[in-house]
PDB file of N, CA, C and O in Angstrom:
ATOM      1  N   UNK A   1      -2.246   6.638 -11.663  1.00  0.00           N
ATOM      2  CA  UNK A   1      -1.221   5.646 -11.956  1.00  0.00           C
ATOM      3  C   UNK A   1      -1.695   4.290 -11.435  1.00  0.00           C
ATOM      4  O   UNK A   1      -2.146   4.187 -10.294  1.00  0.00           O
ATOM      5  N   UNK A   2      -1.597   3.265 -12.254  1.00  0.00           N
ATOM      6  CA  UNK A   2      -2.000   1.913 -11.878  1.00  0.00           C
ATOM      7  C   UNK A   2      -0.841   0.952 -12.120  1.00  0.00           C
ATOM      8  O   UNK A   2      -0.259   0.925 -13.204  1.00  0.00           O
ATOM      9  N   UNK A   3      -0.517   0.173 -11.110  1.00  0.00           N
ATOM     10  CA  UNK A   3       0.514  -0.858 -11.227  1.00  0.00           C
ATOM     11  C   UNK A   3      -0.066  -2.134 -10.642  1.00  0.00           C
ATOM     12  O   UNK A   3      -0.550  -2.135  -9.510  1.00  0.00           O
ATOM     13  N   UNK A   4      -0.022  -3.221 -11.405  1.00  0.00           N
ATOM     14  CA  UNK A   4      -0.522  -4.531 -10.973  1.00  0.00           C
ATOM     15  C   UNK A   4      -1.947  -4.451 -10.423  1.00  0.00           C
ATOM     16  O   UNK A   4      -2.240  -5.020  -9.372  1.00  0.00           O
ATOM     17  N   UNK A   5      -2.820  -3.756 -11.123  1.00  0.00           N
ATOM     18  CA  UNK A   5      -4.235  -3.606 -10.757  1.00  0.00           C
ATOM     19  C   UNK A   5      -4.461  -2.848  -9.451  1.00  0.00           C
ATOM     20  O   UNK A   5      -5.525  -2.976  -8.846  1.00  0.00           O
ATOM     21  N   UNK A   6      -3.488  -2.065  -9.009  1.00  0.00           N
ATOM     22  CA  UNK A   6      -3.637  -1.225  -7.823  1.00  0.00           C
ATOM     23  C   UNK A   6      -3.476   0.224  -8.268  1.00  0.00           C
ATOM     24  O   UNK A   6      -2.518   0.573  -8.958  1.00  0.00           O
ATOM     25  N   UNK A   7      -4.427   1.061  -7.862  1.00  0.00           N
ATOM     26  CA  UNK A   7      -4.439   2.466  -8.253  1.00  0.00           C
ATOM     27  C   UNK A   7      -4.311   3.331  -7.005  1.00  0.00           C
ATOM     28  O   UNK A   7      -4.796   2.966  -5.934  1.00  0.00           O
ATOM     29  N   UNK A   8      -3.653   4.480  -7.150  1.00  0.00           N
ATOM     30  CA  UNK A   8      -3.579   5.426  -6.046  1.00  0.00           C
ATOM     31  C   UNK A   8      -5.004   5.816  -5.665  1.00  0.00           C
ATOM     32  O   UNK A   8      -5.805   6.174  -6.529  1.00  0.00           O
ATOM     33  N   UNK A   9      -5.312   5.749  -4.398  1.00  0.00           N
ATOM     34  CA  UNK A   9      -6.652   6.044  -3.905  1.00  0.00           C
ATOM     35  C   UNK A   9      -7.446   4.801  -3.534  1.00  0.00           C
ATOM     36  O   UNK A   9      -8.502   4.916  -2.912  1.00  0.00           O
ATOM     37  N   UNK A  10      -6.960   3.599  -3.903  1.00  0.00           N
ATOM     38  CA  UNK A  10      -7.642   2.363  -3.510  1.00  0.00           C
ATOM     39  C   UNK A  10      -7.616   2.227  -1.990  1.00  0.00           C
ATOM     40  O   UNK A  10      -6.627   2.575  -1.344  1.00  0.00           O
ATOM     41  N   UNK A  11      -8.707   1.721  -1.427  1.00  0.00           N
ATOM     42  CA  UNK A  11      -8.785   1.510   0.006  1.00  0.00           C
ATOM     43  C   UNK A  11      -8.775   0.021   0.309  1.00  0.00           C
ATOM     44  O   UNK A  11      -9.354  -0.774  -0.432  1.00  0.00           O
ATOM     45  N   UNK A  12      -8.113  -0.357   1.408  1.00  0.00           N
ATOM     46  CA  UNK A  12      -7.996  -1.752   1.788  1.00  0.00           C
ATOM     47  C   UNK A  12      -7.816  -1.849   3.294  1.00  0.00           C
ATOM     48  O   UNK A  12      -7.479  -0.865   3.954  1.00  0.00           O
ATOM     49  N   UNK A  13      -8.042  -3.042   3.833  1.00  0.00           N
ATOM     50  CA  UNK A  13      -7.793  -3.294   5.241  1.00  0.00           C
ATOM     51  C   UNK A  13      -6.396  -3.895   5.348  1.00  0.00           C
ATOM     52  O   UNK A  13      -6.140  -4.998   4.866  1.00  0.00           O
ATOM     53  N   UNK A  14      -5.497  -3.149   5.990  1.00  0.00           N
ATOM     54  CA  UNK A  14      -4.112  -3.585   6.121  1.00  0.00           C
ATOM     55  C   UNK A  14      -4.034  -4.739   7.117  1.00  0.00           C
ATOM     56  O   UNK A  14      -4.658  -4.675   8.177  1.00  0.00           O
ATOM     57  N   UNK A  15      -3.286  -5.787   6.800  1.00  0.00           N
ATOM     58  CA  UNK A  15      -3.223  -6.976   7.656  1.00  0.00           C
ATOM     59  C   UNK A  15      -2.582  -6.689   8.996  1.00  0.00           C
ATOM     60  O   UNK A  15      -2.828  -7.429   9.948  1.00  0.00           O
ATOM     61  N   UNK A  16      -1.774  -5.652   9.116  1.00  0.00           N
ATOM     62  CA  UNK A  16      -1.180  -5.320  10.412  1.00  0.00           C
ATOM     63  C   UNK A  16      -2.191  -4.643  11.324  1.00  0.00           C
ATOM     64  O   UNK A  16      -1.956  -4.529  12.527  1.00  0.00           O
ATOM     65  N   UNK A  17      -3.321  -4.188  10.766  1.00  0.00           N
ATOM     66  CA  UNK A  17      -4.358  -3.532  11.548  1.00  0.00           C
ATOM     67  C   UNK A  17      -5.684  -4.293  11.454  1.00  0.00           C
ATOM     68  O   UNK A  17      -6.743  -3.695  11.646  1.00  0.00           O
ATOM     69  N   UNK A  18      -5.653  -5.560  11.173  1.00  0.00           N
ATOM     70  CA  UNK A  18      -6.860  -6.328  10.896  1.00  0.00           C
ATOM     71  C   UNK A  18      -7.818  -6.382  12.091  1.00  0.00           C
ATOM     72  O   UNK A  18      -9.032  -6.327  11.895  1.00  0.00           O
ATOM     73  N   UNK A  19      -7.314  -6.488  13.307  1.00  0.00           N
ATOM     74  CA  UNK A  19      -8.187  -6.592  14.476  1.00  0.00           C
ATOM     75  C   UNK A  19      -9.050  -5.348  14.640  1.00  0.00           C
ATOM     76  O   UNK A  19     -10.208  -5.442  15.048  1.00  0.00           O
ATOM     77  N   UNK A  20      -8.493  -4.188  14.325  1.00  0.00           N
ATOM     78  CA  UNK A  20      -9.253  -2.946  14.492  1.00  0.00           C
ATOM     79  C   UNK A  20     -10.028  -2.569  13.231  1.00  0.00           C
ATOM     80  O   UNK A  20     -10.803  -1.613  13.236  1.00  0.00           O
ATOM     81  N   UNK A  21      -9.817  -3.322  12.152  1.00  0.00           N
ATOM     82  CA  UNK A  21     -10.495  -3.063  10.867  1.00  0.00           C
ATOM     83  C   UNK A  21     -10.232  -1.645  10.354  1.00  0.00           C
ATOM     84  O   UNK A  21     -11.108  -1.033   9.742  1.00  0.00           O
ATOM     85  N   UNK A  22      -9.033  -1.125  10.601  1.00  0.00           N
ATOM     86  CA  UNK A  22      -8.664   0.191  10.110  1.00  0.00           C
ATOM     87  C   UNK A  22      -8.469   0.155   8.608  1.00  0.00           C
ATOM     88  O   UNK A  22      -7.783  -0.725   8.088  1.00  0.00           O
ATOM     89  N   UNK A  23      -9.066   1.103   7.909  1.00  0.00           N
ATOM     90  CA  UNK A  23      -8.968   1.162   6.456  1.00  0.00           C
ATOM     91  C   UNK A  23      -7.789   2.050   6.065  1.00  0.00           C
ATOM     92  O   UNK A  23      -7.677   3.187   6.525  1.00  0.00           O
ATOM     93  N   UNK A  24      -6.911   1.521   5.211  1.00  0.00           N
ATOM     94  CA  UNK A  24      -5.774   2.268   4.690  1.00  0.00           C
ATOM     95  C   UNK A  24      -6.051   2.673   3.254  1.00  0.00           C
ATOM     96  O   UNK A  24      -6.887   2.069   2.581  1.00  0.00           O
ATOM     97  N   UNK A  25      -5.347   3.699   2.784  1.00  0.00           N
ATOM     98  CA  UNK A  25      -5.492   4.201   1.426  1.00  0.00           C
ATOM     99  C   UNK A  25      -4.129   4.207   0.741  1.00  0.00           C
ATOM    100  O   UNK A  25      -3.136   4.611   1.347  1.00  0.00           O
ATOM    101  N   UNK A  26      -4.069   3.762  -0.517  1.00  0.00           N
ATOM    102  CA  UNK A  26      -2.832   3.790  -1.295  1.00  0.00           C
ATOM    103  C   UNK A  26      -2.544   5.240  -1.682  1.00  0.00           C
ATOM    104  O   UNK A  26      -3.394   5.907  -2.272  1.00  0.00           O
ATOM    105  N   UNK A  27      -1.338   5.733  -1.348  1.00  0.00           N
ATOM    106  CA  UNK A  27      -0.992   7.121  -1.668  1.00  0.00           C
ATOM    107  C   UNK A  27       0.175   7.244  -2.640  1.00  0.00           C
ATOM    108  O   UNK A  27       0.325   8.283  -3.283  1.00  0.00           O
ATOM    109  N   UNK A  28       1.013   6.199  -2.765  1.00  0.00           N
ATOM    110  CA  UNK A  28       2.169   6.306  -3.659  1.00  0.00           C
ATOM    111  C   UNK A  28       2.775   4.927  -3.885  1.00  0.00           C
ATOM    112  O   UNK A  28       2.418   3.963  -3.209  1.00  0.00           O
ATOM    113  N   UNK A  29       3.690   4.845  -4.838  1.00  0.00           N
ATOM    114  CA  UNK A  29       4.440   3.624  -5.124  1.00  0.00           C
ATOM    115  C   UNK A  29       5.932   3.929  -5.003  1.00  0.00           C
ATOM    116  O   UNK A  29       6.370   5.032  -5.331  1.00  0.00           O
ATOM    117  N   UNK A  30       6.716   2.947  -4.530  1.00  0.00           N
ATOM    118  CA  UNK A  30       8.168   3.083  -4.433  1.00  0.00           C
ATOM    119  C   UNK A  30       8.795   2.042  -5.350  1.00  0.00           C
ATOM    120  O   UNK A  30       8.426   0.869  -5.310  1.00  0.00           O
ATOM    121  N   UNK A  31       9.749   2.476  -6.180  1.00  0.00           N
ATOM    122  CA  UNK A  31      10.497   1.535  -7.026  1.00  0.00           C
ATOM    123  C   UNK A  31      11.717   1.048  -6.263  1.00  0.00           C
ATOM    124  O   UNK A  31      12.438   1.849  -5.668  1.00  0.00           O
ATOM    125  N   UNK A  32      11.952  -0.243  -6.274  1.00  0.00           N
ATOM    126  CA  UNK A  32      13.165  -0.831  -5.703  1.00  0.00           C
ATOM    127  C   UNK A  32      14.048  -1.259  -6.874  1.00  0.00           C
ATOM    128  O   UNK A  32      13.643  -2.077  -7.700  1.00  0.00           O
ATOM    129  N   UNK A  33      15.257  -0.701  -6.938  1.00  0.00           N
ATOM    130  CA  UNK A  33      16.177  -1.005  -8.031  1.00  0.00           C
ATOM    131  C   UNK A  33      17.465  -1.606  -7.482  1.00  0.00           C
ATOM    132  O   UNK A  33      17.848  -1.352  -6.340  1.00  0.00           O
ATOM    133  N   UNK A  34      18.123  -2.404  -8.309  1.00  0.00           N
ATOM    134  CA  UNK A  34      19.400  -3.007  -7.948  1.00  0.00           C
ATOM    135  C   UNK A  34      20.482  -1.932  -7.936  1.00  0.00           C
ATOM    136  O   UNK A  34      20.567  -1.122  -8.859  1.00  0.00           O
ATOM    137  N   UNK A  35      21.309  -1.924  -6.889  1.00  0.00           N
ATOM    138  CA  UNK A  35      22.420  -0.976  -6.848  1.00  0.00           C
ATOM    139  C   UNK A  35      23.474  -1.282  -7.903  1.00  0.00           C
ATOM    140  O   UNK A  35      24.120  -0.368  -8.415  1.00  0.00           O
ATOM    141  N   UNK A  36      23.653  -2.542  -8.231  1.00  0.00           N
ATOM    142  CA  UNK A  36      24.689  -2.964  -9.169  1.00  0.00           C
ATOM    143  C   UNK A  36      24.277  -2.719 -10.617  1.00  0.00           C
ATOM    144  O   UNK A  36      25.015  -2.092 -11.377  1.00  0.00           O
ATOM    145  N   UNK A  37      23.097  -3.214 -11.000  1.00  0.00           N
ATOM    146  CA  UNK A  37      22.686  -3.129 -12.400  1.00  0.00           C
ATOM    147  C   UNK A  37      21.726  -1.982 -12.690  1.00  0.00           C
ATOM    148  O   UNK A  37      21.600  -1.562 -13.841  1.00  0.00           O
ATOM    149  N   UNK A  38      21.062  -1.481 -11.688  1.00  0.00           N
ATOM    150  CA  UNK A  38      20.075  -0.423 -11.897  1.00  0.00           C
ATOM    151  C   UNK A  38      18.737  -0.931 -12.408  1.00  0.00           C
ATOM    152  O   UNK A  38      17.848  -0.133 -12.705  1.00  0.00           O
ATOM    153  N   UNK A  39      18.578  -2.256 -12.517  1.00  0.00           N
ATOM    154  CA  UNK A  39      17.323  -2.828 -12.999  1.00  0.00           C
ATOM    155  C   UNK A  39      16.250  -2.772 -11.921  1.00  0.00           C
ATOM    156  O   UNK A  39      16.538  -2.859 -10.727  1.00  0.00           O
ATOM    157  N   UNK A  40      15.012  -2.625 -12.367  1.00  0.00           N
ATOM    158  CA  UNK A  40      13.873  -2.601 -11.466  1.00  0.00           C
ATOM    159  C   UNK A  40      13.676  -3.973 -10.852  1.00  0.00           C
ATOM    160  O   UNK A  40      13.561  -4.965 -11.571  1.00  0.00           O
ATOM    161  N   UNK A  41      13.635  -4.041  -9.524  1.00  0.00           N
ATOM    162  CA  UNK A  41      13.434  -5.308  -8.821  1.00  0.00           C
ATOM    163  C   UNK A  41      11.963  -5.481  -8.476  1.00  0.00           C
ATOM    164  O   UNK A  41      11.371  -6.522  -8.758  1.00  0.00           O
ATOM    165  N   UNK A  42      11.375  -4.453  -7.865  1.00  0.00           N
ATOM    166  CA  UNK A  42       9.974  -4.565  -7.457  1.00  0.00           C
ATOM    167  C   UNK A  42       9.421  -3.186  -7.125  1.00  0.00           C
ATOM    168  O   UNK A  42      10.144  -2.191  -7.089  1.00  0.00           O
ATOM    169  N   UNK A  43       8.121  -3.162  -6.883  1.00  0.00           N
ATOM    170  CA  UNK A  43       7.437  -1.967  -6.405  1.00  0.00           C
ATOM    171  C   UNK A  43       6.897  -2.254  -5.012  1.00  0.00           C
ATOM    172  O   UNK A  43       6.556  -3.394  -4.695  1.00  0.00           O
ATOM    173  N   UNK A  44       6.819  -1.225  -4.185  1.00  0.00           N
ATOM    174  CA  UNK A  44       6.137  -1.320  -2.901  1.00  0.00           C
ATOM    175  C   UNK A  44       5.065  -0.253  -2.858  1.00  0.00           C
ATOM    176  O   UNK A  44       5.143   0.745  -3.574  1.00  0.00           O
ATOM    177  N   UNK A  45       4.076  -0.460  -2.030  1.00  0.00           N
ATOM    178  CA  UNK A  45       2.969   0.486  -1.896  1.00  0.00           C
ATOM    179  C   UNK A  45       3.159   1.302  -0.627  1.00  0.00           C
ATOM    180  O   UNK A  45       3.468   0.761   0.434  1.00  0.00           O
ATOM    181  N   UNK A  46       2.972   2.602  -0.748  1.00  0.00           N
ATOM    182  CA  UNK A  46       2.939   3.477   0.425  1.00  0.00           C
ATOM    183  C   UNK A  46       1.473   3.717   0.742  1.00  0.00           C
ATOM    184  O   UNK A  46       0.706   4.149  -0.119  1.00  0.00           O
ATOM    185  N   UNK A  47       1.087   3.434   1.983  1.00  0.00           N
ATOM    186  CA  UNK A  47      -0.308   3.603   2.385  1.00  0.00           C
ATOM    187  C   UNK A  47      -0.382   4.516   3.604  1.00  0.00           C
ATOM    188  O   UNK A  47       0.599   4.714   4.320  1.00  0.00           O
ATOM    189  N   UNK A  48      -1.577   5.065   3.817  1.00  0.00           N
ATOM    190  CA  UNK A  48      -1.778   5.882   5.004  1.00  0.00           C
ATOM    191  C   UNK A  48      -3.118   5.555   5.635  1.00  0.00           C
ATOM    192  O   UNK A  48      -4.052   5.125   4.959  1.00  0.00           O
ATOM    193  N   UNK A  49      -3.197   5.768   6.958  1.00  0.00           N
ATOM    194  CA  UNK A  49      -4.439   5.559   7.692  1.00  0.00           C
ATOM    195  C   UNK A  49      -4.488   6.532   8.863  1.00  0.00           C
ATOM    196  O   UNK A  49      -3.468   7.077   9.285  1.00  0.00           O
ATOM    197  N   UNK A  50      -5.678   6.733   9.367  1.00  0.00           N
ATOM    198  CA  UNK A  50      -5.886   7.625  10.508  1.00  0.00           C
ATOM    199  C   UNK A  50      -5.839   6.814  11.791  1.00  0.00           C
ATOM    200  O   UNK A  50      -6.417   5.730  11.868  1.00  0.00           O
ATOM    201  N   UNK A  51      -5.148   7.340  12.801  1.00  0.00           N
ATOM    202  CA  UNK A  51      -5.078   6.685  14.104  1.00  0.00           C
ATOM    203  C   UNK A  51      -5.009   7.747  15.191  1.00  0.00           C
ATOM    204  O   UNK A  51      -4.032   8.489  15.285  1.00  0.00           O
ATOM    205  N   UNK A  52      -6.034   7.814  15.997  1.00  0.00           N
ATOM    206  CA  UNK A  52      -6.121   8.757  17.110  1.00  0.00           C
ATOM    207  C   UNK A  52      -5.860  10.200  16.666  1.00  0.00           C
ATOM    208  O   UNK A  52      -5.147  10.947  17.336  1.00  0.00           O
ATOM    209  N   UNK A  53      -6.443  10.575  15.538  1.00  0.00           N
ATOM    210  CA  UNK A  53      -6.327  11.940  15.041  1.00  0.00           C
ATOM    211  C   UNK A  53      -5.062  12.238  14.273  1.00  0.00           C
ATOM    212  O   UNK A  53      -4.865  13.375  13.844  1.00  0.00           O
ATOM    213  N   UNK A  54      -4.194  11.258  14.083  1.00  0.00           N
ATOM    214  CA  UNK A  54      -2.953  11.456  13.347  1.00  0.00           C
ATOM    215  C   UNK A  54      -2.976  10.640  12.067  1.00  0.00           C
ATOM    216  O   UNK A  54      -3.616   9.590  12.009  1.00  0.00           O
ATOM    217  N   UNK A  55      -2.280  11.116  11.038  1.00  0.00           N
ATOM    218  CA  UNK A  55      -2.143  10.383   9.788  1.00  0.00           C
ATOM    219  C   UNK A  55      -0.847   9.582   9.836  1.00  0.00           C
ATOM    220  O   UNK A  55       0.239  10.152   9.942  1.00  0.00           O
ATOM    221  N   UNK A  56      -0.965   8.280   9.758  1.00  0.00           N
ATOM    222  CA  UNK A  56       0.188   7.384   9.809  1.00  0.00           C
ATOM    223  C   UNK A  56       0.453   6.836   8.409  1.00  0.00           C
ATOM    224  O   UNK A  56      -0.487   6.545   7.669  1.00  0.00           O
ATOM    225  N   UNK A  57       1.728   6.693   8.042  1.00  0.00           N
ATOM    226  CA  UNK A  57       2.098   6.129   6.752  1.00  0.00           C
ATOM    227  C   UNK A  57       2.945   4.889   6.953  1.00  0.00           C
ATOM    228  O   UNK A  57       3.636   4.746   7.962  1.00  0.00           O
ATOM    229  N   UNK A  58       2.882   3.990   5.974  1.00  0.00           N
ATOM    230  CA  UNK A  58       3.671   2.768   6.018  1.00  0.00           C
ATOM    231  C   UNK A  58       3.723   2.141   4.638  1.00  0.00           C
ATOM    232  O   UNK A  58       3.099   2.637   3.701  1.00  0.00           O
ATOM    233  N   UNK A  59       4.462   1.054   4.513  1.00  0.00           N
ATOM    234  CA  UNK A  59       4.553   0.331   3.247  1.00  0.00           C
ATOM    235  C   UNK A  59       3.953  -1.054   3.408  1.00  0.00           C
ATOM    236  O   UNK A  59       3.890  -1.594   4.513  1.00  0.00           O
ATOM    237  N   UNK A  60       3.514  -1.621   2.295  1.00  0.00           N
ATOM    238  CA  UNK A  60       2.971  -2.970   2.304  1.00  0.00           C
ATOM    239  C   UNK A  60       3.097  -3.564   0.907  1.00  0.00           C
ATOM    240  O   UNK A  60       3.277  -2.825  -0.061  1.00  0.00           O
ATOM    241  N   UNK A  61       3.007  -4.884   0.788  1.00  0.00           N
ATOM    242  CA  UNK A  61       3.084  -5.535  -0.525  1.00  0.00           C
ATOM    243  C   UNK A  61       1.781  -5.418  -1.310  1.00  0.00           C
ATOM    244  O   UNK A  61       0.724  -5.143  -0.742  1.00  0.00           O
ATOM    245  N   UNK A  62       1.869  -5.629  -2.616  1.00  0.00           N
ATOM    246  CA  UNK A  62       0.699  -5.564  -3.494  1.00  0.00           C
ATOM    247  C   UNK A  62      -0.354  -6.591  -3.122  1.00  0.00           C
ATOM    248  O   UNK A  62      -1.548  -6.305  -3.209  1.00  0.00           O
ATOM    249  N   UNK A  63       0.059  -7.778  -2.712  1.00  0.00           N
ATOM    250  CA  UNK A  63      -0.895  -8.841  -2.389  1.00  0.00           C
ATOM    251  C   UNK A  63      -1.839  -8.421  -1.268  1.00  0.00           C
ATOM    252  O   UNK A  63      -3.012  -8.794  -1.278  1.00  0.00           O
ATOM    253  N   UNK A  64      -1.343  -7.650  -0.302  1.00  0.00           N
ATOM    254  CA  UNK A  64      -2.185  -7.180   0.799  1.00  0.00           C
ATOM    255  C   UNK A  64      -3.330  -6.326   0.284  1.00  0.00           C
ATOM    256  O   UNK A  64      -4.469  -6.469   0.730  1.00  0.00           O
ATOM    257  N   UNK A  65      -3.029  -5.437  -0.655  1.00  0.00           N
ATOM    258  CA  UNK A  65      -4.055  -4.548  -1.195  1.00  0.00           C
ATOM    259  C   UNK A  65      -5.052  -5.318  -2.031  1.00  0.00           C
ATOM    260  O   UNK A  65      -6.258  -5.107  -1.902  1.00  0.00           O
ATOM    261  N   UNK A  66      -4.575  -6.203  -2.881  1.00  0.00           N
ATOM    262  CA  UNK A  66      -5.449  -6.947  -3.790  1.00  0.00           C
ATOM    263  C   UNK A  66      -6.372  -7.883  -3.004  1.00  0.00           C
ATOM    264  O   UNK A  66      -7.555  -7.984  -3.331  1.00  0.00           O
ATOM    265  N   UNK A  67      -5.867  -8.559  -1.990  1.00  0.00           N
ATOM    266  CA  UNK A  67      -6.675  -9.525  -1.238  1.00  0.00           C
ATOM    267  C   UNK A  67      -7.647  -8.861  -0.271  1.00  0.00           C
ATOM    268  O   UNK A  67      -8.705  -9.421   0.018  1.00  0.00           O
ATOM    269  N   UNK A  68      -7.307  -7.677   0.234  1.00  0.00           N
ATOM    270  CA  UNK A  68      -8.112  -7.043   1.286  1.00  0.00           C
ATOM    271  C   UNK A  68      -8.750  -5.722   0.834  1.00  0.00           C
ATOM    272  O   UNK A  68      -9.013  -4.843   1.655  1.00  0.00           O
ATOM    273  N   UNK A  69      -8.990  -5.593  -0.446  1.00  0.00           N
ATOM    274  CA  UNK A  69      -9.563  -4.353  -0.983  1.00  0.00           C
ATOM    275  C   UNK A  69     -10.974  -4.141  -0.465  1.00  0.00           C
ATOM    276  O   UNK A  69     -11.757  -5.085  -0.367  1.00  0.00           O
ATOM    277  N   UNK A  70     -11.297  -2.886  -0.130  1.00  0.00           N
ATOM    278  CA  UNK A  70     -12.617  -2.520   0.345  1.00  0.00           C
ATOM    279  C   UNK A  70     -13.463  -2.198  -0.871  1.00  0.00           C
ATOM    280  O   UNK A  70     -13.046  -1.411  -1.721  1.00  0.00           O
ATOM    281  N   UNK A  71     -14.646  -2.793  -0.971  1.00  0.00           N
ATOM    282  CA  UNK A  71     -15.542  -2.512  -2.094  1.00  0.00           C
ATOM    283  C   UNK A  71     -16.160  -1.145  -1.925  1.00  0.00           C
ATOM    284  O   UNK A  71     -16.619  -0.778  -0.843  1.00  0.00           O
ATOM    285  N   UNK A  72     -16.164  -0.395  -3.018  1.00  0.00           N
ATOM    286  CA  UNK A  72     -16.732   0.954  -2.967  1.00  0.00           C
ATOM    287  C   UNK A  72     -18.187   0.919  -3.331  1.00  0.00           C
ATOM    288  O   UNK A  72     -18.845   1.959  -3.347  1.00  0.00           O
TER     289      UNK A  72
END
């Protein structure tokens, strides 16, 4: 699945972890819809990264992934 030039499995350096240069991976997309109209407002990215042997998940905007993508 690709949305706004971002595909599940893309790797990027998340700006909240920039000092440690931790690489995150896109694992899913979340749709944000209006409660009143039901129209699609936006998408968010669910990403995951490894930290001290644990898998951590979080959300981030599309711009973070596009600007900080790791070249394969």
